C-alpha positions as CSV (number, residue, x, y, z in Angstrom):
1,X,0.0,0.0,0.0
2,X,1.3,3.5,-0.9
3,X,0.2,6.7,0.8
4,X,-1.1,9.4,-1.6
5,X,-0.4,13.1,-1.2
6,X,-3.7,14.5,-2.3
7,X,-3.3,18.2,-1.6
8,X,-1.1,20.7,0.2
9,X,-1.1,24.3,1.0
10,X,0.2,26.9,3.5
11,X,-0.2,30.4,4.8
12,X,2.2,33.0,3.6
13,X,5.5,32.8,5.6
14,X,6.2,36.1,7.2
15,X,9.1,37.4,9.3
16,X,8.5,37.1,13.0
17,X,7.3,40.4,14.4
18,X,5.9,41.5,11.1
19,X,2.5,41.4,9.5
20,X,1.2,38.1,11.0
21,X,2.6,38.7,14.5
22,X,-0.9,38.9,16.1
23,X,-1.9,35.4,14.9
24,X,-0.9,32.5,17.2
25,X,0.4,29.2,15.8
26,X,-3.1,27.7,16.5
27,X,-4.8,30.4,14.5
28,X,-2.3,29.9,11.6
29,X,-2.8,26.2,11.8
30,X,-6.5,26.5,11.5
31,X,-6.2,28.6,8.3
32,X,-3.9,26.0,6.7
33,X,-6.0,23.0,7.6
34,X,-9.3,24.5,6.6
35,X,-7.9,25.5,3.2
36,X,-6.1,22.2,2.5
37,X,-9.4,20.3,3.1
38,X,-11.1,22.6,0.7
39,X,-8.4,22.0,-1.9
40,X,-8.7,18.2,-1.4
41,X,-12.4,18.6,-1.7
42,X,-13.2,16.3,1.2
43,X,-15.4,17.0,4.2
44,X,-13.9,17.0,7.7
45,X,-16.0,14.1,8.8
46,X,-14.0,11.7,6.6
47,X,-10.7,12.6,8.3
48,X,-9.5,9.8,10.6
49,X,-6.8,11.8,12.4
50,X,-5.0,15.1,12.5
51,X,-1.2,15.1,13.3
52,X,0.5,18.5,13.6
53,X,4.0,19.6,14.4
54,X,5.3,22.5,16.4
55,X,8.6,23.4,18.1
56,X,8.1,26.4,20.4
57,X,5.1,25.2,22.3
58,X,2.5,27.5,23.8
59,X,2.1,26.4,27.4
60,X,-1.6,27.3,27.2
61,X,-2.1,25.0,24.3
62,X,0.4,22.1,24.6
63,X,-1.5,19.9,22.1
64,X,-1.7,22.4,19.2
65,X,-3.2,19.7,16.9
66,X,-6.3,19.3,19.1
67,X,-6.9,23.1,19.2
68,X,-6.6,23.3,15.5
69,X,-8.8,20.3,14.9
70,X,-11.6,21.5,17.3
71,X,-12.0,24.6,15.1
72,X,-11.9,22.8,11.7
73,X,-12.9,19.2,12.2
74,X,-15.6,17.3,14.0
75,X,-14.7,17.0,17.7
76,X,-14.6,13.2,17.3
77,X,-11.4,13.4,15.2
78,X,-8.4,12.6,17.4
79,X,-5.4,14.9,17.1
80,X,-1.8,14.7,18.3
81,X,1.1,17.0,18.3
82,X,4.6,15.9,17.4
83,X,7.9,17.8,17.9
84,X,11.1,17.0,16.1
85,X,12.7,20.5,15.7
86,X,12.8,21.6,12.1
87,X,11.5,18.2,10.9
88,X,8.4,18.3,13.0
89,X,6.0,18.5,10.0
90,X,8.0,15.8,8.3
91,X,7.5,13.6,11.4
92,X,3.8,14.4,11.3
93,X,3.6,13.4,7.7
94,X,5.6,10.2,8.2
95,X,3.5,9.2,11.2
96,X,0.4,9.8,9.1
97,X,1.8,7.6,6.3
98,X,2.6,4.9,8.8
99,X,-1.0,4.9,10.1
100,X,-2.3,4.6,6.6
101,X,0.2,1.8,5.7
102,X,-0.9,-0.2,8.7
103,X,-4.6,0.2,7.7
104,X,-5.4,2.2,10.8
105,X,-6.5,5.2,8.9
106,X,-7.6,6.2,5.3
107,X,-7.6,10.0,5.5
108,X,-5.1,11.9,7.6
109,X,-4.3,15.6,7.7
110,X,-0.7,16.4,8.7
111,X,1.5,19.5,8.9
112,X,2.6,22.0,11.4
113,X,2.6,25.6,12.5
114,X,4.8,28.1,14.3
115,X,4.5,31.6,15.5
116,X,8.0,32.9,16.4
117,X,6.3,36.2,17.2
118,X,4.9,34.4,20.2
119,X,7.9,33.0,22.1
120,X,7.1,32.1,25.7
121,X,9.2,34.1,28.0
122,X,10.4,32.1,31.0
123,X,11.2,33.2,34.5
124,X,14.0,32.0,36.9
125,X,13.5,28.9,38.9
126,X,13.6,31.0,42.1
127,X,10.8,33.3,40.9
128,X,8.7,30.4,39.6
129,X,8.9,28.6,42.9
130,X,8.1,31.8,44.8
131,X,5.0,32.4,42.6
132,X,3.8,28.9,43.3
133,X,4.3,29.4,47.1
134,X,2.5,32.7,46.9
135,X,-0.5,31.1,45.2
136,X,-0.8,28.8,48.2
137,X,-0.6,31.5,50.8
138,X,-3.7,31.9,53.0
139,X,-3.4,35.6,53.6
140,X,-1.9,38.8,52.0
141,X,0.7,38.9,54.7
142,X,1.9,35.3,53.9
143,X,1.8,36.1,50.2
144,X,4.1,39.1,50.6
145,X,6.4,37.2,52.9
146,X,7.1,34.6,50.3
147,X,8.8,37.3,48.1
148,X,11.2,38.3,50.8
149,X,14.0,36.1,49.4
150,X,13.6,37.2,45.8
151,X,16.5,39.3,44.5
152,X,16.5,41.6,41.4
153,X,18.4,39.0,39.4
154,X,15.6,36.6,39.9
155,X,13.2,38.9,38.1
156,X,15.1,39.0,34.8
157,X,13.1,37.2,32.1
158,X,14.8,34.2,30.4
159,X,14.2,34.1,26.6
160,X,14.6,30.7,25.1
161,X,17.6,30.1,22.8
162,X,17.8,27.9,19.8
163,X,20.6,26.0,21.5
164,X,21.4,22.4,22.2
165,X,20.6,21.4,25.8
166,X,23.3,18.8,25.6
167,X,26.2,21.1,24.4
168,X,24.9,24.6,24.9
169,X,25.8,25.4,21.3
170,X,23.3,27.4,19.2
171,X,22.3,26.2,15.8
172,X,24.1,29.2,14.2
173,X,27.3,28.4,16.1
174,X,27.1,24.8,14.8
175,X,26.6,26.0,11.2
176,X,29.6,28.3,11.7
177,X,31.7,25.5,12.9
178,X,30.6,23.2,10.1
179,X,31.5,25.8,7.6
180,X,35.0,26.0,9.0
181,X,35.5,22.2,9.4
182,X,34.1,21.4,5.9
183,X,35.8,24.3,4.1
184,X,32.6,26.0,3.0
185,X,33.6,29.5,1.8
186,X,31.7,32.7,2.6
187,X,31.3,33.5,-1.1
188,X,29.7,30.1,-1.8
189,X,27.3,30.6,1.1
190,X,26.3,34.0,-0.2
191,X,25.9,32.7,-3.7
192,X,23.5,30.0,-2.5
193,X,21.5,32.5,-0.5
194,X,21.3,34.7,-3.6
195,X,20.0,31.9,-5.7
196,X,17.4,31.2,-3.0
197,X,16.0,34.7,-3.3
198,X,16.2,34.8,-7.1
199,X,14.4,31.5,-7.5
200,X,11.8,32.4,-4.9
201,X,11.1,35.7,-6.7
202,X,10.7,33.8,-9.9
203,X,8.2,31.6,-8.2
204,X,6.3,34.6,-7.0
205,X,6.2,36.3,-10.4
206,X,5.1,33.3,-12.4
207,X,2.4,32.3,-9.9
208,X,3.8,29.0,-8.8
209,X,4.2,30.0,-5.2
210,X,0.8,31.7,-5.1
211,X,-0.8,28.3,-6.0
212,X,0.5,26.9,-2.8
213,X,-0.5,29.8,-0.6
214,X,-3.9,30.6,0.9
215,X,-4.3,34.4,1.6
216,X,-4.6,35.5,5.2
217,X,-6.9,38.3,6.3
218,X,-5.1,40.1,9.1
219,X,-7.1,40.7,12.4
220,X,-8.6,42.6,14.0
221,X,-10.1,44.6,11.1
222,X,-9.5,41.9,8.5
223,X,-9.1,44.6,5.8
224,X,-5.5,43.8,5.1
225,X,-4.7,40.6,3.1
226,X,-1.3,38.9,3.1
227,X,-0.9,36.9,-0.1
228,X,2.9,36.2,-0.3
229,X,6.0,35.6,1.7
230,X,7.6,38.8,2.9
231,X,11.2,37.5,3.4
232,X,12.0,37.3,-0.4
233,X,14.4,40.1,-1.3
234,X,14.4,40.6,-5.1
235,X,16.8,43.6,-4.6
236,X,19.6,41.6,-2.9
237,X,22.9,41.0,-4.6
238,X,26.2,39.3,-3.9
239,X,27.6,42.7,-3.1
240,X,24.9,43.4,-0.5
241,X,25.2,39.9,1.0
242,X,29.0,40.3,1.2
243,X,28.6,43.6,3.1
244,X,26.8,41.8,6.0
245,X,28.9,41.0,9.1
246,X,29.1,37.5,10.5
247,X,26.7,36.9,13.4
248,X,28.2,34.0,15.4
249,X,31.9,34.5,15.0
250,X,32.3,38.2,14.5
251,X,36.1,38.0,13.8
252,X,36.5,35.0,11.6
253,X,33.0,33.8,10.8
254,X,31.1,33.4,7.5
255,X,27.5,32.8,8.6
256,X,25.4,36.0,8.4
257,X,21.8,37.0,8.6
258,X,21.8,37.0,4.8
259,X,22.9,33.4,4.3
260,X,20.7,32.0,7.1
261,X,16.9,31.4,7.3
262,X,15.0,34.1,9.3
263,X,12.7,33.6,12.3
264,X,9.2,33.2,10.7
265,X,5.5,32.8,11.4
266,X,3.4,30.4,9.3
267,X,1.6,27.1,8.9
268,X,1.3,24.4,6.3
269,X,-0.7,21.2,5.9
270,X,-1.2,18.2,3.5
271,X,-4.0,15.7,3.1
272,X,-2.9,12.1,2.8
273,X,-5.0,9.2,1.7
274,X,-4.9,5.4,1.3
275,X,-5.4,4.1,-2.3
276,X,-8.9,2.9,-1.2
277,X,-9.8,6.4,0.0
278,X,-8.5,7.9,-3.3
279,X,-11.0,5.7,-5.2
280,X,-13.9,6.3,-2.9
281,X,-13.5,10.1,-3.0
282,X,-12.6,10.3,-6.6
283,X,-9.5,12.5,-6.1
284,X,-6.4,12.7,-8.2
285,X,-3.2,12.5,-6.0
286,X,-0.2,14.7,-6.6
287,X,2.2,12.0,-5.6
288,X,2.8,8.9,-3.5
289,X,5.2,8.5,-0.6
290,X,7.7,5.8,-1.5
291,X,9.9,5.8,1.6
292,X,11.3,7.9,4.4
293,X,14.2,7.7,6.8
294,X,15.2,9.4,10.1
295,X,18.8,9.5,11.4
296,X,20.6,10.9,14.4
297,X,24.2,11.7,15.2
298,X,26.3,13.3,17.9
299,X,25.1,16.9,18.2
300,X,28.5,17.9,19.4
301,X,29.9,17.0,16.0
302,X,28.2,17.9,12.7
303,X,24.9,19.0,14.2
304,X,23.1,19.7,10.8
305,X,24.6,16.9,8.7
306,X,21.8,14.5,9.3
307,X,20.4,14.7,5.7
308,X,23.6,13.2,4.3
309,X,22.9,10.1,6.4
310,X,19.2,10.0,5.9
311,X,19.0,10.5,2.1
312,X,20.8,7.2,1.1
313,X,18.6,5.2,3.5
314,X,15.4,6.7,2.0
315,X,16.7,6.1,-1.5
316,X,17.6,2.5,-0.7
317,X,14.2,1.9,0.9
318,X,12.5,3.3,-2.2
319,X,14.5,1.0,-4.4
320,X,16.1,3.8,-6.4
321,X,19.5,5.7,-6.6
322,X,20.3,9.3,-6.7
323,X,20.5,9.1,-10.5
324,X,16.8,8.4,-10.5
325,X,15.9,11.6,-8.6
326,X,14.4,14.3,-10.9
327,X,14.0,17.0,-8.2
328,X,15.4,17.6,-4.8
329,X,14.2,19.9,-2.0
330,X,16.5,20.7,0.9
331,X,15.6,22.7,3.9
332,X,17.9,25.7,4.0
333,X,18.5,26.4,7.7
334,X,21.8,27.9,6.7
335,X,23.6,28.0,3.3
336,X,26.6,26.4,5.1
337,X,24.5,23.5,6.2
338,X,23.1,22.9,2.6
339,X,26.6,23.1,1.1
340,X,28.1,20.8,3.8
341,X,25.5,18.2,3.1
342,X,25.8,18.4,-0.7
343,X,29.6,18.1,-0.2
344,X,29.2,15.0,1.9
345,X,26.8,13.4,-0.5
346,X,29.3,14.0,-3.3
347,X,32.3,12.7,-1.4
348,X,33.7,9.2,-1.9
349,X,35.5,9.4,1.4
350,X,32.2,10.3,3.2
351,X,30.5,7.4,1.4
352,X,33.1,4.9,2.5
353,X,34.0,6.1,6.0
354,X,30.6,7.3,7.2
355,X,28.1,5.4,5.3
356,X,30.0,2.1,4.6
357,X,29.4,2.3,0.9
358,X,31.8,1.8,-2.0
359,X,31.7,5.4,-2.9
360,X,29.6,8.6,-2.9
361,X,25.9,8.8,-2.9
362,X,25.9,11.8,-5.2
363,X,23.2,14.5,-5.7
364,X,21.2,16.0,-8.6
365,X,22.5,18.8,-10.6
366,X,22.1,22.0,-8.5
367,X,19.7,23.3,-11.1
368,X,17.2,20.7,-10.0
369,X,17.6,21.5,-6.2
370,X,15.3,24.0,-4.6
371,X,13.9,25.1,-7.9
372,X,11.7,27.8,-6.2
373,X,14.2,28.8,-3.6
374,X,14.2,27.6,0.0
375,X,14.0,28.6,3.6
376,X,16.6,31.3,3.4
377,X,14.3,33.3,1.1
378,X,10.9,31.9,1.9
379,X,11.3,31.7,5.7
380,X,11.3,29.0,8.2
381,X,8.4,28.5,10.7
382,X,10.0,25.6,12.5
383,X,7.0,23.3,12.7
384,X,5.6,24.1,9.2
385,X,8.6,23.9,6.8
386,X,8.4,20.2,6.2
387,X,4.9,20.4,4.9
388,X,5.9,23.3,2.7
389,X,8.7,21.4,1.2
390,X,6.5,18.3,0.6
391,X,3.9,20.4,-1.2
392,X,6.4,22.2,-3.4
393,X,8.2,18.9,-4.4
394,X,4.9,17.2,-5.3
395,X,3.6,20.1,-7.3
396,X,6.9,20.7,-9.1
397,X,7.2,17.0,-10.0
398,X,3.8,17.2,-11.6
399,X,4.6,20.5,-13.4
400,X,7.9,19.3,-14.8
401,X,6.7,15.8,-15.6
402,X,9.3,14.2,-13.3
403,X,8.9,10.9,-11.5
404,X,10.9,10.8,-8.3
405,X,11.6,13.6,-5.8
406,X,13.8,13.6,-2.7
407,X,13.4,15.9,0.2
408,X,15.7,16.4,3.1
409,X,15.5,18.3,6.4
410,X,18.1,18.8,9.1
411,X,16.9,19.1,12.7
412,X,18.3,20.2,16.1
413,X,19.7,17.4,18.2
414,X,21.8,16.1,15.3
415,X,18.8,14.6,13.5
416,X,18.1,14.2,9.8
417,X,15.0,13.4,7.7
418,X,14.6,12.3,4.1
419,X,11.7,11.2,2.0
420,X,11.2,9.9,-1.5
421,X,8.0,10.7,-3.3
422,X,6.8,9.5,-6.7
423,X,4.5,11.5,-9.0
424,X,1.1,10.0,-9.3
């Protein structure tokens, strides 16, 4: 049994703190799920399950999937939230495919959402414990007394960092280190970033990106409509990118705000069906999921190199080689990460020493990689990117009359995800 990708769509991806800043991840998720069901032309009461990914969880809605589902689907549809850093939506999609393959579901909606404009601000352990004690106090005098030991330093808010709990290293620092260790030059990173913006702008101008996006009416007046991603910079150039200073190693670094993905708000979703459901509902799939693979490595080493390990496994499980891949979509957390993974895939030494193969895995011609740009230009709402990539790959395979597509995503914790899809 193969799982069909029937439809996919997303909200515009907008820079955190910009035009969609007043919408929560739950609200963005509702928009994406409502629209993808309409595009699949199936009613909500045929959905067996909703699986949604997110990374920066709202403590008030820890199961974002259920909150999204209650607004869009019958309340009898179970919903679960998954979290696998930047591959969260991919994990949601692969979990949904597994349900369908086992025969435990026929129609599943999967995807993810993130609002990085709404990052929970934490307080110190001391202040947290004091607030709990104060809530238990029986009188105003007791409540005031509990704060006697609190010092000014305990009141400083603690903003979450995109850092590894195991090593303390931020993702940007890891990308910087990978660039140095793998010999990824600054000019090559900037060139990849430029191509991301150029290709994304082409996708906006020719309407391909618009076909994947549902417009969002901005509250509270709902008189402003967002129709496209606002991180694409058509006026950028190699000269402008070269003028940006490094962020994570200000003296000797090469990773800048220009060759890294921005913090972003957005949501994306896909509808998946079993072959039986495809026949029953009379829909035409975009593609079928052939295989997927997840890998993990030491986060203190090559944190974002997981795709180079996951891709060959997914290809082998699909029964194809890299030579059979017509299009490839790679999540662009950083240009350094993309180039490091492509370098590894094209390395005989990496193939022999790290993968136990006779030689390199290889990769498609760069002209067939990220044909409408990637996360550097389009943005990266952590929990949603995987569903965006899946939708783009499926639609572009159809448009270009390709057969096989490969997608890869790196994720915090040293994890990697890869999936092979086949045009229907």
